[in-house]
N, C-alpha and C positions, 0 to 999 in steps of 0.2 A: 480802847481807842488807840489808833496809831499816833505816835508823837507828832504834834503839829497839825493834826487833822481833826475835824469836827464831825466825822461820819461814824455812826455806830457800826461795829463790825460783828458778824455772826461767828458761830463756831461750827465745827464739823465739816463734812465734805462739801456741803452746799456753799459754805463760806469760801472754800478754796476755789471752786469753779467761778463763783461770782467775782471774786477779787481778781482772778486771772483775766477774766474778760475785761474788767475795769482797767487793769493795769496796761493791757495791750492797747486799749483804745484811747485812754485819757491823755491827750497831749498836754493839757494844763491841769492834770489831776492832782489831788492832794498828795498821792504817793510819789509823784514825780518831783514835787516840791519839797517833800519832807526830808530833813537832814541836810539840805544844801543851803549854804549861807546866802541870805538875801533872796532865796528862790520863791518866797511868798509873793513877790511882785509878779511872778509868772502867772499866778492865779487871777490877777487883775486884768490880764490881757484878754482880749476877745478870743473866743474859741474859733480856731481856723478850721478849714476843711482838713479832714484827716484821711489817711490812706492805710490800707491793710491788704494783705494777700493771703490766699488760701484756696481751698477747693470749693467749688460751687455745690451746694446741697439743695435738693428738692425735697420738701417735707410733704408727705402724702397723708391724706385722711380718707377713710372709707365712708362715703355718704350712705344714708339709710336705704336708698333705693338702688343700691348696687353700683358697680363701676368704681373707678378711682379718680379722685379729684386732687389736683395739686393746690394746696391751700397756701403755701408760703415757700420762701427760699431763705437760705442761710449761707454763710461762709464758714467753712471749717478751717480754723486756724491751725498753724503748724504745731501748737502746743496742745491740740486736742479739743479746744473749746469751740463751740458753735455760736455764732452771733446772728440773730435774726436780721433779715434785710427788708427794708421798705423802700419803695422807689418813689422819688420825687416826681412832681409833674413835669419837670424839665427833662427827665430821663427818657430815653427811648422806650423804656419799660414802664413808664408811669401810667396813671389812670387815663383812659381814653386812647392810649397809644397801641393797645392790643385788646383782643376780645376778652370779655369777662372770665371765660373759662380756658383761655389760651395758657397752657402751662409753660410755654417757652420763655426763655430769657435771651436777649440779643446783645451783642457787643455794640457799645455806643459809638465806637469809632468805625468799625468795618461793617456793622449790620449783620454779621454772621451769627448764627445761632450758637449759644453756649450750652453745653450739655452737662448734666450732673457729673461730678468728679473732675471736671476740667479746672485747671488752675486759673484763678482770676485775680484781678486787682480792682478794688472798689474804692471810690472816693466819695466822701459825703460827710455827714455830721452825726454824732451820737445823741441818743435820747435816753435819759435815765428812766427806768421802770422798776416796779416792785411786784412781787407775787408772794402769796402765802403758801407755805408748805408745812409738813409735819414738824420740821425743825425750826420754824420761825419764818419771819419775813425776809425774803431774798431780794437784794438789790442787784440789778443787772442793766444792760444797755441793749437797745435795738439800734439799728444803724440805718439812717435815711440816705439812700444812694442817689448821688447826682450823676455818676457815671460808673459803668462797669465794663471792663475790658479783659480780654484774655492775656495771659502772661506766658511767655515762651520759656525755654529752658533757663534755669537760674545761672548756668555757666556754660561756656562752650563745651561740647561733648568731650569726655575724657578720651584720650587716645590709648590709654592702657590702664588697667586696674590690677595692681599687684596683689592677687589673692593667694599667692603662696610665695615663699622665699626659699626655693630649693638651693641649698648651699653645700659645698664640700670644703673642708678645712685641711690644709696640709701643714703639718708641723715639721720644721726643718732644723738641721744642725749643719756644722761644717767641721771636717777633720775629727769626726767621732761624736756619736750621739750620747755622750756621758757628761756628767757635771764637771769633769776634769778637762774636757776638750776646750780649746781656746774659744770656740764659738758654739756654746751649748744650746739645746732647744729650750723653748718655753716650758715653765713648770717642771724643769729637770726631766723632760721627756715623759711626764705623767699624762698619758693620753686620757685616762679616765677623768682626771681633774679638768682638763681642757674640755672634754665632752660635757661635763657637768655645767661649766660656764656657758657653753654653747647651746646645749640642748636640754638643760634642766627643765622640769615641768613647772606648772603653776606654783607661784609662791617661792620659787627658788632664786629669783633675781637674775635669771639667765637671759641670754640674748633672745632665745626662743620665746620665753615668757614675756619679754618686753614687746616683741613684735606682735604676739598674739593679743596682748592687752591693748596696745596702742592702735591696732587695726580693727578693733571690735571683733576679734576672733576670726577675721577673714584671711590674715596672712599667716599661713602655716609654715612652721619650720620644725616639723616633727621628725623622729628617727626614720619614718617611712619615706621622707623626701629629702632629708639632709643628714649628713654624718661627718664625723672626724675620721680621716684616714687612719687606720688602726695602728700604724707604726710610724716612728719618726723617720723621715727621709733625710739621710745624710748626704748633703750636697758634695760634689767633687772637691776634694781637699786642694786648696790653693795656698801654699805656705807663704807666699808673698802678697796675699790679698790685702787690700786696704779698704777703708770705708768707701772711698771714692770709686775704686774699681768694682767693688761688689754692688754698690747702690746704682751704678751706671750700667750694670749688666743684668738687671732683673729679668729681662726677657729670656736670657739663657737659662736662668734657674726656673722660671715658669715652665719652659719647654721640658726641662729635666723632670720636674714633678709630674707633668702631664704624661710623659713617656713611662714613668714608673707606674703610675696608676693604670694607664691603658694596658701595659704588659701584664698587670695583675688582674685584668679582666673588668676594670671599672668602665662603665659607659658614661663618659664625661658629658655627653650631650644632655643628660638628665638635669644638669646643675646650671642654673642661670648665674649663680654667684660662686666664684672660686676664691678662697681666702688663703693667702700665702703668709704663714707666720715665719718671718726671717729669724735667724739665730740671734742670740744675745751677743752683745759687744759689737754688733754691726751698726754703728751710729750713722744712720742716713739723714738725721736731722728732723725726723718726724716720728710721731707715735703710730701713725697710720697714714696710708695713701691709697686712693681708690680712683677708678675710672668713673666718669659721669655717664650714667645710662648704660644699658646692656647692648653694646654695639659690636662686640668682638665675636668672631667666629660664628658658630651655630649652637643654639640652645633649642632642644626639642623636648616639648612637654611629654609627660607620661601619657597624656591623652592624645589620641590620633584623630585625624580628620576622617569623616565618613567618606567612602568612595564617591558618593553623590548625595545631594540633598536639595530640597526645594525651599526657596525663600522668595516670598512675594510672587508666587506662581511661576518662578523661573528656576530651572534645574541647573545646578552647578556641579561640576565634576572635580572640583579642587577649590583652592582659595579664591576669594573674591574681595574686592574693596568696596562693594556697593554699600552705601550709607555710612561707610567708615573710610574715607579717603586717606591713603597713606598707611593704613593698618590692615593688611590682608587677614582674613579670618575664614573660618569654616565651621560647619556643624560637627559635633562630636558625639560619641556614644553616651547614652544616659547614665552609664556606669562610671563616667569620668568623675573622679573625686574633687577636682578643682577647676571647673570651667571658668572662663573669664567673664562670660555674660550669657544671658538667655534671650531668645526671641520666641514669640508665639507662632507656631507653625499652622498649616492650613486646617488641622484638626482641633485647634484650640489648645494644644499642649505646649508647655514651655520646653523649648529645645535648647539644651546646653550647647555652647559654642566656645571656641578657643581662637586666640590669635595664632596665626601660622608661625612656624618655627622662627625664632628670633635669635639675637645674639646673646652672649653671656658677658659678664663683667668681672674684673679682678679687684680684690681689695688686698692690701698688704699691711701687715701688722708687725711692729717691732715686738719681739718676744718679751721684752721688759715691760710692755704696756698692754699686754693681752688682757682685756677686761670687757665687761658688758658695754660700757659707754663707748670705748674706742672702736670696738668692732661694729656696734650699731651705728655709730656716726659714719663709718666708712661705707657700710651697706646703704646708708641713706644717700650717699653720693651716687651709688649704683642706681638708685631710684630717681635720679635727676635733681636731687636736693642740693642746694648750696648751703652756705653757713647762716647761722642765726646771730645777728649782731645787736649791740646796744650801745648807744652813745658813741664812745671812742674805741670800742673793742669789737672786732669782727666776730669773735666767739663769745660776746658778752651776754647773750640771751640765756640766762640760767633756767628758763622755763622749758627748755627743749634740748633734745639730743644733739642737734646740729649746732648748738651753741655750747655752753658749758654745763648744761643740765646733766647731772649724774647722780641717780638715775632720773630720767624724765621721758615723757612722750615727745611727740613732734608738734610744732606749732600749727596753726590753722592752715597756713600756706602749704606746708610740707605734707600735712594730712591730705590736702586736696591733690597735691602732685602725685602722691602714692595711689590715689584713687580710692582712699578709704573713707572719705567723707565728702559731702556736698553742702556748701553753705545754704542757709535757709533762704536767702534771697540775694540778688545782685542789683545794686543801684548805681545810677550814673546820671549824667546831665538830662537825659530824656525822661527819667523816672522820678527825679527829685526837683521839686519846685523851690526856688530860692526863698529862704526865710521861713520854711515850713518844717516842723518837727515830724519825724517818722519814728514810730515806736515798734520795737520788736522784743519778744520774750525769748531769751536764750536758755537752753539747757546746758548742763555741765558738759564740756567737750568729751570727757571720758565716758559719758553715759549714752549720748545720742549722736550718731554720725551725721544726721541730716538736719539738725536744728540747733547747732551749737555755735554758729558763726554767721556773720553777714559780711558782704563785700561791697565796698563803696569805691567806684572808679571815678576819680576826680577829672572827668572828661570835659568839664565846663570851661568856658573862656576865662583866662586869667587865673587858673588854678594856683593856689598858694605855693605849691611845691613843684608839681609837674603833672601834665596831662597823662603821663605814662604810669602814675602812681595808683596802686590799688591798696586800699586799707582793709585788712581782715580784722574784724572785731569778734573776739571769742571769749568764752567764759571758762576759767580754769580754777574751780574751787579745790580745797585740800582734802575734803572728806569723801573722796571718790575711790577709785581702784588704784592699785599699784601700777606704775610708779608715780602717778600724779599726787598721790597722798603723801609724798615725801617733799613736795615743793616747799621751799623756804617761805616765810610769811610775806616777804616783799615781792614774791613771785606768785601770789594768789590773788585772783580777782578777774576783772574784765581786761583782756589784753588787746591793745591796739598795735597791730603789726603792719608795716608797709612793705610793698614788693613792687618791682617794676616789670615782672613777668606777665605775659598775657595768655599763656597756655601751660599745659601740664609739664612740658619738657623745657620750659624757660629756666635757664640757669643764672639766677641773680640772687645776691644776698638779701635775706629778709632783715628788717630792722625793727626792733622792739621800740615803740614810741611811748607807751604808757601802760601802767597797771592801775586800773581804776577800782576803787572800793568805796563803799558807803557803810559806815559802822553805826550800830545802835549806840555804843558807848564811845565817845570821842577818844582819839589817840593822845598819848602824852606829848607835851611840847618838846621842842629840840633842847638838848643840853646846853648848846652854845650855838652862836651863829657862825656859819662858814665864812672864811675870808672871801671877799668879792673877787679877788684875783690872787693866784698863788702858782708856784711852780714845783715840779717834781721830776727829777732825773732829766732836767733840761727842757721840759715841756711845760708850757703855761696852761693853766686851767681856770675855769670859772665855775663855782658851785661844786656839787658832788660829781664824782666820776665812778665808772663801773669797773675799771680794770685794776689789776694788781692785788687787791685784797678780796676777802671772801664776800663782802657786800659793799654797797656804796659808801664812800668816805670823802672827807675833805680836810683841808688844813684850817686851823683856828688860830686866833690871836691870843698869845699867852697873857697879854695885858688885860684882856676882858674875859677870858675863859680860865677859871681856876684849874690847877693841875688835877684836882679830884675828879674832874669831869673828862679828862683826856682818856682816849683809848690807846694812845701810844705816842712815841716821838720818832722822828726820822731825820737823818742828816743829809738826805738826798735833795737838798734845796740850795738855792743860790745865797740864802741868808743864814746858813748854819742849821743847827738842830732846831726843829720846829715841831709843835704838837699837832696831833690830828685826832679826829673823832669819826666814828661811824655815823652816817646820816640817820636822822630819826625816821620812824615810820610815818609816811605821809598818806593820809586817807583822802586822796583826791577823787572826786566823783565827776569831774569835768575835764575834758581834754580839748584843746584848741590847736588845730594844725599849725597855725602861725598867727600869733596875736596881732601883728601889724597888717595882716592881709584882709581886705574886705571880701575875699572869696574863699576863706578857709572852711574846712570841714570842722564841725563841732560834734563831739560825742559826750553824752551825759547819761548818768545812771538815773533810773526812775524808781529804784527800790533798793533796800539794804542788801549787802552781800554777806555780812557776818556781824557778830556781836561786838568784837573789840579787836585791838591790834594783835593780840595773841591768836585770834581765830578770825581773820579778816574776810574770809570767803568760805562759808560753810553751807549756805542755803542752796537748795537744788535748782532754783530758777532765779533769773535776774532780768529786770526790764531795762532796756537800753534805748535811748533816743538819739537819733542822728539828725543833723541839720546842715544845710548848705548856705553859707553866708552870701549876702549880696550887698552888705553895707556895714560900716563900723559904728553901729549904734546898738544900744542894749535891746531894743525891741526887735532886732534882727538876729535870730539865733541867740537868744538870751543865754549868757554863759557866766554870769557873776563877775564879768570883767568890764570896767568902765573904760571902754576904748575911746569914747568921745561923747560930748553932750548929746542928750536925746534929740535936741533940735537940729543936729547936723544933718544935712540932706544926704540921702543915700548916694554912695559912690556909683559912678557909671563908667562903663567901658572897661577894657582890660589894661593892665600895666603895659608900658612900652617894651619892657624886657622881661623875659621869663625867668623867675628865680631858679637857682640850681637845686637839684634834689638833695635832701638831707643825707648825711653819712657819706662814706666813700663812694666813688663811682661804681655803678653796677658792674658786677663781674661778667665778663664775656664767656660764652661757652668754651670749654676746653676739654682736652682729653682726660686729664686727671687732676686731682687736687689733694692736698695733704693737710694735716693738722700738725701743730707743733709737737715736740716731744712731750711737753707738758700742756695738755689741752686747756688748762686755765692756770695762769701764772701763780706762783707761790707768794705768800706774804713776804715782803722784803725784810732784811735785818733792821731792827729798830735802833 
């Protein structure tokens, strides 16, 4: 029995299939309620219309007298489960609306025919059924459809998919490439050590291994496409050089290493990413600095355009922007090892294609900070990514490389920007009815690039934060592949990340809003209560904060919290030396965009993510429900929060002023961005 449920469960593979179908569909199901405080009330609410999306399936049976008859239809969900469809009398496809042997299904909005394999959205209600098999009685659901419609692309088309990361690294020194020179190279000029950090194979913890793992094996950085220049390049010696004069003259040094490499016969057009490792003792104030996007000069892929090719019956003798405005492309030879995309040609064969020669981008690394995290972070900027923030820290998201994650993959927004993953679905005001729960099963982000996240664009009137906000909800468990298997326990679970970008190249900071988990065994209570208001280094805070220490922390009152429970003390307060504690593990399974807003987005888990606080996210799948509020009452997007008496009438209309977006103002696109000399601040003296 599942805790809190009264439904017998089976064992074996049939159990897994049946439960997966149940969990996706059950808006008010037992599993959605289990483990959530007060959630049993959700079961008492009437079952509303439900929504799901997938591919239309036509199920064929061979009749006795020959021919093929279409006996039924189903929707193939993104998790691989098929749900039988029945059509209500009110549907265009109901009884009497089409011939008894007509196998076709029609869009209830447009009337257009829907073909098998087409992505669809179905609205209706579930019906519990059982059947007997060799392994026992199987419980499952059919779905009575009131409307069926086609669904377009889940996100705007990507303008670029980074399927390789061809890079060249230049290690430099000044006034002598030795350890005794005033400005020595990284790793004392040990090119082989730098090469290992850059291009080490699987399991090495290298930059190459990280990109391969985090891109599902599509972003190659192998010795065949990337390399470390084999000798240290000693920059022209300037005896009166200062940090200011050197750091303000990087263009001169970039041109210098370019000339050295070109003179040695290196074809620099092969490399989209050029990494300049500046000498030690040149304190520019950053650990790394990079240009956003590949916009400099010319980068020419190893694959070449075909002299001519045919696309949609038209012959092209060079690059074209047809169907991809703003991104010239061409067909390439089938032997190309890293095409950007494929299209089906007139003979039905997948034709490899590439984007036409584009620019390259520079990343600059302080020799003292050359590491997998710092270099990967800067290369992320080359791929349009901004920073990953949390609460008060722009680099506070420790679940990803663009924050303080070391090592870590990229969050769901940045995975999308790189073109490595596509969210399972995209929802907005036109696809979300107010007060209705929508349920999605998510895979681990490290496992499946196409069903590990959902996107909700709060485009409805009176949005709690901003109509520009898009929330990416993804699942990041710990027992997956490196480097996600190194995530700290408070960065494991379902992540809610906000972003104001609307396309792949948008350069705006992402903000981590919540980590949601649902545990089989409850977490331990807090050691002490945080002070409701406290200050540190001249800044006032409320509750836990993300910056300064290795995990969330807060000040406590020495009068109520005994010293045996303190994690340390600090004198950096206005009231003298004060004790502090690390914040306890919080197993929250519900997140509300803004408690006070009747138009908030609510995200709620429908199944456990892990066993306990030591292993909070270990299960391969998790069920997530999202709901768009339209009133501050419990029956509207039930979230365990008593916002107002149940008798309060629903709020109507939009607020007169639009609330400001959470976190610092979104960053504007810029030519370059840097990270501090210490990507995450050290613990302060106690």
